[in-house]
C-alpha positions, -999 to +999 in steps of 0.1 A: -608+734+745-586+720+722-592+685+735-631+690+734-627+702+697-605+673+691-631+646+702-659+666+684-643+666+653-632+626+655-673+621+665-682+638+633-661+617+608-669+585+623-704+593+617-699+598+583-713+635+583-700+669+565-667+678+567-663+700+607-660+735+611-621+747+615-611+746+651-599+776+669-559+773+662-568+766+626-592+796+622-565+817+635-539+805+614-563+810+582-569+846+596-529+853+601-518+839+567-551+864+548-531+889+568-496+878+555-509+872+519-519+910+516-483+919+531-460+895+519-428+915+535-417+876+550-420+859+518-385+853+513-381+841+551-384+801+548-411+778+528-441+786+547-448+822+528-439+810+492-468+785+495-490+804+513-492+825+483-503+801+462-537+801+480-566+821+485-580+804+511-567+779+539-588+748+542-576+726+575-557+704+557-536+732+541-531+748+572-518+715+585-492+716+561-484+749+567-480+747+602-455+719+596-433+738+579-427+764+601-394+758+620-407+784+643-374+804+638-387+834+649-379+855+621-410+867+606-423+874+641-396+901+648-398+915+614-436+919+610-452+954+612-487+936+625-470+916+652-486+923+690-492+951+706-507+959+671-547+951+667-541+923+640-521+907+668-503+884+640-480+859+656-469+835+630-448+805+650-474+807+677-501+801+658-485+778+639-475+757+670-505+756+683-517+737+650-489+715+653-499+707+682-538+694+671-513+676+641-499+651+667-534+649+685-555+643+652-537+623+634-521+601+660-534+567+659-549+559+685-562+592+686-570+590+724-529+582+731-522+613+711-545+633+731-531+620+768-499+631+756-503+663+742-516+672+779-492+651+800-460+647+782-439+652+805-453+634+836-463+610+810-426+599+800-408+605+832-435+582+850-436+554+822-394+551+823-396+551+857-421+528+859-408+502+835-370+510+849-388+497+881-404+464+869-374+457+857-349+462+887-379+447+906-380+413+883-340+408+888-341+412+923-364+384+926-338+365+907-312+377+933-292+394+900-295+430+909-262+436+932-244+407+912-213+420+892-229+409+857-204+376+846-184+390+815-197+426+815-222+414+795-256+424+795-270+394+784-260+380+821-282+397+837-312+396+806-311+369+780-310+383+747-341+366+740-359+385+765-346+420+759-356+408+717-389+401+733-396+434+751-382+461+726-391+443+690-436+449+699-429+483+708-403+494+684-433+473+657-460+495+673-439+530+672-433+523+635-469+513+629-487+546+650-465+568+628-467+552+593-503+556+603-505+590+615-479+600+586-503+584+560-531+604+571-515+637+571-502+634+534-540+624+523-551+652+537-532+676+512-517+655+483-493+673+462-489+645+435-461+627+420-424+630+439-398+633+410-361+625+417-349+661+426-383+668+446-370+641+467-331+650+468-342+689+474-363+674+506-340+652+519-316+683+516-339+706+536-342+679+566-307+666+571-294+708+573-324+721+589-325+742+561-351+765+578-335+771+609-313+794+596-339+824+598-347+831+560-311+853+560-289+826+571-282+840+601-303+820+623-332+820+643-341+849+675-336+845+705-348+864+743-335+901+729-340+895+693-306+891+686-295+861+656-285+826+669-273+795+647-274+778+689-309+764+685-302+748+652-266+733+664-285+718+691-313+698+670-284+687+648-267+674+680-298+658+691-310+645+657-278+630+646-269+621+682-297+595+677-292+584+643-255+574+661-271+559+689-298+534+665-264+528+637-248+509+670-277+492+680-282+482+645-243+474+640-242+453+671-276+435+658-254+428+624-225+416+642-249+390+661-272+376+640-248+375+610-215+367+622-220+353+655-202+379+674-213+385+710-215+410+735-196+431+745-179+445+723-144+467+731-138+505+731-130+503+697-151+484+682-180+502+657-208+496+678-189+509+706-178+540+689-210+547+670-224+547+707-203+568+725-206+596+702-242+592+699-245+591+732-224+625+739-243+642+707-270+635+723-268+644+763-253+679+748-281+684+725-309+683+745-294+697+774-289+726+750-321+724+735-335+727+771-314+758+774-330+773+746-368+765+756-362+786+786-345+815+766-372+816+739-389+855+735-421+844+757-440+855+721-427+825+706-440+795+704-473+778+725-470+773+766-493+743+757-462+726+740-437+724+773-449+690+787-448+677+750-412+694+745-400+687+776-410+652+778-388+647+744-360+666+761-361+646+792-362+609+775-336+613+749-312+631+775-324+600+797-315+576+773-278+593+762-268+594+798-277+563+813-263+546+777-228+564+785-228+553+825-239+520+815-210+516+789-185+534+819-200+508+842-195+478+823-187+446+847-191+464+881-221+459+908-242+492+893-243+475+857-275+454+867-294+485+877-282+510+854-291+484+822-328+483+838-328+521+839-315+526+809-339+495+793-368+512+810-359+552+795-351+534+758-389+517+760-408+547+771-395+566+744-403+542+715-437+534+734-441+573+731-422+584+697-455+584+681-469+606+702-443+630+718-418+655+700-402+633+681-425+625+657-423+665+646-397+653+627-420+629+605-444+655+599-421+676+590-405+658+565-436+649+549-442+688+549-412+697+530-413+668+505-449+681+500-433+713+491-406+705+471-436+686+451-459+717+449-430+742+441-424+723+407-459+723+395-478+755+379-498+775+402-530+764+409-543+802+411-557+817+378-564+852+389-576+875+359-587+844+338-617+835+321 
């Protein structure tokens, strides 16, 4: 149903017609926000509710903004007097999750890839990573290098540096382009005005601290038995910073190679190796924790339709972390060529799917947090009781 709605909206936009009616997911968020706007019990929980109070009506662009402000901590659901089984059936986390899934497809570029990944995230991720790894392994086997220990333990003795750059750079450039177009479309949907330095600083702090995963009361998210826990926030931090450390390791290694002429492999005490090891360990632990949290969440939280996207994201990041660590430990051994093929396949698949998978939510959420930091410094647009 969501796929048909997305196709209809896209066709209408291309035809230059009037704005299409809200989707079922958008209409449900608008309905629930009208109820929440009358109640306001959860106003202090997170940025969603004060942002909500600055609106009396909720157009699709505002709904996508609010949905990406939501961190799905579950606090409002567990506190709500109108939650199921009440006849109002207010479930803000699930309603927002369904719109976020629509955000990743509606704003994706090209749109067809967004819809494909939204429906088959886990299958597509695993199949793409396995297919790329198999292709690299077969190409290596044809040249007799699959079982031979690499000379000096160097990656470049298996795949030349120029070939690795040629494999990775176009995929990385495409991911950056597609994400930039998607976030620009999201931003133009409800432009908040110019960003001041304090607004940018606040948004960056909220992103880096995952502020709104504290449940609004500082005690974390609600788990399946209604108790509070910081586990989800901590595993998100491990995953996020583990990825940043791994990316930093690759960036420093590139600097060593191009600026100083220092060729890999690098020793265990070198900066690229230290960053990569810490990042790989954090990434592996964080993704395992996120998978466990995904299994243990309250059944009313989130959207089951997002499960393939969530699991695809977790699988690729876990595979990248574990295969990277295994590759470092197997340096110079006969297993190294095969492990390198596996690691490269996973990493390329990750960046190819990044603009359409769960990783993209970090970019949309960061944009939403910046929008809110700008908006809350401006006078309210509501003029109730004025002539």
